[in-house]
C-alpha positions in Angstrom: 22.7 60.4 24.0 25.1 63.2 25.1 27.9 61.4 23.3 25.8 61.1 20.2 25.0 64.8 20.2 28.7 65.7 20.8 30.2 63.4 18.3 27.6 63.4 15.4 26.3 66.9 15.9 23.0 66.2 14.0 21.7 69.0 11.9 18.1 68.0 11.9 15.8 67.5 14.9 14.5 64.3 13.2 17.9 62.7 13.7 17.9 63.5 17.4 14.3 62.1 17.8 15.2 59.0 15.8 18.2 58.3 18.1 16.1 58.9 21.2 13.4 56.5 19.9 16.1 53.9 19.2 17.5 54.2 22.7 14.0 53.8 24.2 13.4 50.8 22.0 16.7 49.2 23.2 15.8 49.8 26.8 12.3 48.3 26.4 13.8 45.2 24.6 16.4 44.8 27.4 13.6 45.0 30.1 11.5 42.4 28.2 14.5 40.1 28.0 15.2 40.4 31.7 11.5 39.8 32.6 11.6 36.7 30.3 14.8 35.4 31.9 13.3 35.8 35.4 10.1 34.0 34.4 12.1 31.2 32.8 14.2 30.9 36.0 11.1 30.6 38.1 9.5 28.1 35.7 12.6 26.0 35.9 12.5 26.1 39.7 8.9 24.9 39.6 9.9 22.1 37.3 12.8 21.0 39.4 11.4 21.5 42.9 7.6 21.6 42.5 5.2 24.3 43.8 5.8 23.8 47.5 8.4 26.0 49.2 
């Protein structure tokens, strides 16, 4: 965000807010992807080894 503000130097507050929302959206998408990957890995373990530890 700091790089964006230094390089682009947005004139309107709406541009700053838009960039902040885009960053938040990217972070949320990344978290969802990681959660999905972990769930998929666990599911594959269950398929390969069963439910017993």
